[in-house]
N, C-alpha and C positions, 0 to 999 in steps of 0.2 A: 504494500500500500504506500501511497505517497500523499504529500500535502501541497496545495497550491492556493492561489488567492480566491478560488471559487468556494462556494459553501462546502463542497466536499469533492473529493476525487475518488473514483470508483475502481474497485476490483470486482468484476462480476462473475457469477456462475449461472449457468443455464442448463435446462434439461427439458425433455419432452415426456409428458405423462399422459396416461389414459384415465379418464374418469371411470371409476368402477361401476357407476350406475347407468350413465348415458352412453358409455363407451366412446365418447368424443375425445379427441386428442387436444392437448393444450401444451403450450410452450411457456415456460416461466423464466424470469430474470431476477436475480437477487443481487443487491449491491452491498459491498463491504468497504468501509471507508473510515477515515479519521477527519474530525473537524479541525478548525483553526487552533483549538485548545488541546489537540491530540487525544480527544475522547473517541473511543471506537464506536462506530455505528454500523448496525446490520439492518438492512431494509429489504422488504420484498417489493420489487418494482412490478412491471406488468405480468399478468398471467393471462395469456391471450389464446383464443381459440385458433387451432392450426389445422384447417381443413385441407390445405394444399398437399401435394405430394412432398414427401420429406427428402427432397434433393438438397444438395449442398447450396445451390443457388437460391432456392426458396428459403432455406434456413438463414442465409446471410441477409437476404432482403427483410426477413422478419425481424432479425436482430437490429438492423439499421432503423426499421420503423419504430421499434420499441425505444431505442436510444433517442431518436428524434422526438418522440412523444414526451420524453422527460427532459428534453433540451440538454442532453449530455453530449457536449461537443467532443470531437475527435481527440483533442489534446487531453481530455479528462478520462479517456478510456485506456486504462493502463494494462489490464490483464484479464483474460477470459478463462474461467475454469469450466471444463466441459467433460463429457464422457468420451470414450474411445471409438465410438461408431464412425465409420468412414465418412458418412454424410455430414456428421457433426464436425469432424476434423476439416473437411473441405469447406463447410460453411464458415467456420471460424477463420480459416485461412483467407477466404475471400474478403472478410471484413478488414484484413490487414492489421489485426490487433494480436499481440503476443498471446498465446493460449497454452494451457497446460491441462493434463489429464487429472481426473480425480484420483489422488494417490491411494485413498483407502479402497476404492474399487479394485485397483491393481493388486493391493495386498490380499484381498479376498480371492482374486483369480489365481494368485500364487498358491494359496492353500488348496483351492479346488483343483488346480492342475496336478497336485501332488498326492492328495489324500486318497485318490482312487488309482494310484499307480501300482498297488500291490494287492494280490488276490486275498491274502489273509486279512488285510485291513478292510477290504471291501466286504468280506463275509461277516466280520464282527460288527461293522457299522450297520449292515442290513439287519442283523439280529437285534441291535439296540433300537433301531427304528421300529421294528415290529412290536417290541415291548412298549415303547412310548405310544405308538398308535393304539395299542390295546387300551391304555388308560384314557387316551383322548376320546375314544369312542364309547366309553362306559363310565357313567357317573358312579355306579355301584362299585366298580373296580377302584375308582379314585378314593371313595370313602373307606373301603377296606384297607387300602394302602396307607391312608392317613392313620388309621387305627394301629397298624403295625408300627409306624413311626412313633406314635405316642407310647406304645408299649416299650419301645427302646429309649424313651426319654429324649427323643430327637425333635428338633424343630420341623414343622410340616413344610416340606419342599415339594414342588411340582416338577415332574420331569419335563424337559424341553424337547420339542420336536425339531429334528434336523430338517431345515428347509434350504434348498440351494440358493434362493434369492435373499435369505436373511443372513446378515453378516455374523460371523463367528458362531452360528448355530450348531455346527458340528462339535466345536470345542465345548460349548455350553451343555450340549446333550451328554457328552462323555464325562464332563466334570461333575455334573449333578448326579449322574448315574453312579459314578465312582464314590461320591459322598454317601449315597444311599445303598451302598453295596449290601450291608447286612439286612436292612428291610426288604430289599429286592429279593435276596436269597430266601428269606422267610416266606415272602409272598409266593414266590414261584414253587416253593416246596409243597404248597397246598393246591397247586394248579397242575392238572395233568395235560391241559390243552396248550400250555406254553412251554417252550424250550428253556431249560436252565443254562446258566453260564458256567463253563468249566473253570478250573483254577488258572489254566493257561490263558483263557480269554479275559479273565479279570486282570491278569498281569499285563496282557497286551493292551487293554484299555488304559491302564495306568501309564504305560510307556507312550502310547499315542498322544496322551494329553500334553506331554512335555513339548511336542513339536508345535502345535498351533497356539500354545499359551502366550509366547511373546508377541505373536501377531495380534492376539486379543488385547494385550496390554497397550501396544502401540496404537491400535485402532481406537481404544478408549481415549488415549491422550490426544490423538489427532482429530477426534470428534469434538474436543472441548471448544467452547466458545472463544477461548483466549489463545488458541493455537495459531501459529503463523506458518507461512511458507518456509521460513528459515529452519524449521524443525525437521523438514523432510529428509535432507541429506544426513544429518546426524542420526536420526532414527533408523533410516534404512541401512546406513553403513554399520551401525551398531548391531542391527538385526543380522546382517550378513556375517559379521564376525562371530556373533553368538551361535549361529547355525553351524559354522565351521568348527566350533569348539564343543558343541553340545554332544554328550555321550548318550546314546540310546541303545536299546536292545537290538541284537543282530537281526531279529525277526522283522524289524521295520527299518533296517538300514537303507533299503531301496527308497522308501518314502522320504527319509531325510535327505538322501542324495538328490531326489527329484525336487524337493523344496529348495535346496541350494541352487540347483540349475535354473529353476523357474524364477527365483529371486534375481539371479544374475541376468537372465534374459530379459526380464521386464523392466529392470531399473539400471543396469550397467552395460548393456550390449553396445556393440560398436555403432558408430554414427549412421551406418548404412542400413540399420535395422529399424524399420518404421514402427515396429510394435513396442520398442523400448523407449522409456522416458529419457534414458541417458542423463540421469540427474546431475552427475558431476561434470557434464559438458554443456548443460543447458544454462543459458545466461540468467534466466529468471531464478532458478534454484540457487545457482552459485552466488549471485548478487545478494539475494535475501540472506543466505547463510553468512556471507562475508561481513555484513554490517550488523549482525546480531552479536552483541558483546559477550554472550554466553559461548559462542562457537568460533567466530572470526574465520581463520583459515585452518583450523585444527583438523578438518576432515578432508583436506585436499592434498594431492601430490604436488610436486614442485611445478609441473607445467600448469596445473589448474590454478595454483596460487598466483603465478605470474599473469595468467590470463585474467583472473579475478581482479587483481590490482590495476591492470590496464583498463578494464571496463570501468572500475570505480572512479579512477582518476579522470577518464574521459567524460563520465557522467557528471562529475562535480564541475569540471571545466565547462561543459555544455550548459549546465544549469546557471552558471555565472556568465554566460555568453562569451566564454573563452574556450573555443571548441577545437583548438589545434593541440595535439599532444604527441610528443616524440616517443618513439619506442624505447629510447634510452632514459626514460624517466626514472627518478629515484624511487625504487620499489620498497624501501625499508619501512617496516611497520613493527609495532609491538605485537609479538605472537605468544603471549602468555596469558590467555583468558582464564578467568576464574568462573567455573561453571557450577550450576546447581542442577542436579539430575532430577527430572520431574517424574520418572517412572517409579511407581510404587512397587517394590519387590519384596517377596517373602524370602524366608531363609534359603529355600532351595533355588531361588532365582538370583542369588548373589552374583553369579557369573554374568548375568545380563547387565547389571550396573557396572561390574568390573570391566566389561567390554567398552563402555563409555570411557572409563578412566584410562584403560589401556591405550586407546586411540589418542587421547589427550596427552598422556605422558610420553608416548612415542613421538608426537609432534613437537612437544616442548623441548625435547632433547636435541632436536635438529634445528639449527638456526640457518636462516637463508642470508647469504651475503648481500649487502646493499649494492645496487647497481646505480652508480651516480651518472647522471646525464643531464640533459637540458629539457626544460619544459617551456615550450613556446606559447606565449599568451597574447591574445589580441584583446586589448582593453579599450572599451569605448567609453568616453567621458561626455557627460552632458553638462554644459556650463550655463544653461538657461536658468 
């Protein structure tokens, strides 16, 4: 987000939704900004009926119409957050406004890419779903299950159904099922029409939970109203390191490897991969992280640091109407940020927070030599 002399400057997000009752399609536009006193503002702008074909051209024209209706000039349109559909990508490109993908959507795709990569995991998930469906379809079964929980002096918890379109639902289903392991076993022992879980299957459930749990934690953090674009690179880089260090049972090693591969492909792939965010090469992500005092350049390699500093200096000079910057500019900056880690971790997740610290410590040990050069400035004076 940025600040200018207008009432507010916008970072927008847009999406196309279907009304569940009328089945009509609508496109909405939300604005996120700060005012002149740096107070954060989140507003819902138009929610417009979208009866036309959802081509990239029509989407771009619809966006332009919505911006014009709110008198949001081009210079105040800084960033568009969108989904990854090809028509939405084309539509945002036609508006000639920098755009980025919804990060959390991609995190869920990483999990869905991987969780079904191993037959043994597929089988145990299917068994869990059948059990949860049994309770969802029978109020009597739910009442009996609550009585079993009360007999064990446990708080009444409801099992969560795994739904592909609901974020983290697979993790939540397994997590709650694992917490209710004893009541579930007691309930199934009295039912001949339901399959019980073997000791191996309970062990497998416990192992599977370790893999999507950090994705759940980061999803919660990045869904916060106070989160910013600057947290994407630190969170994803930390998640990548955590997945490379996480120890899991050999029975789900393939699932872990698929998670690491999918995470790399969707966030760190080479520039010629259109399906990847390439977050450490993307100007929007890099600039946002660079100016956040919690992170600065701690998550960048040397080439990305140099590029980030070059972008920052040119933007500052451009903002001051001094737009010429030599490549030999002095790139020396203080690179010892003091960070506060926002992820709430339990004892078994200490390694997740340690991955944050490991990256920071590794960066602080390496200093970048200053490159002294010239900065050419064009200064315009008004003597009136």
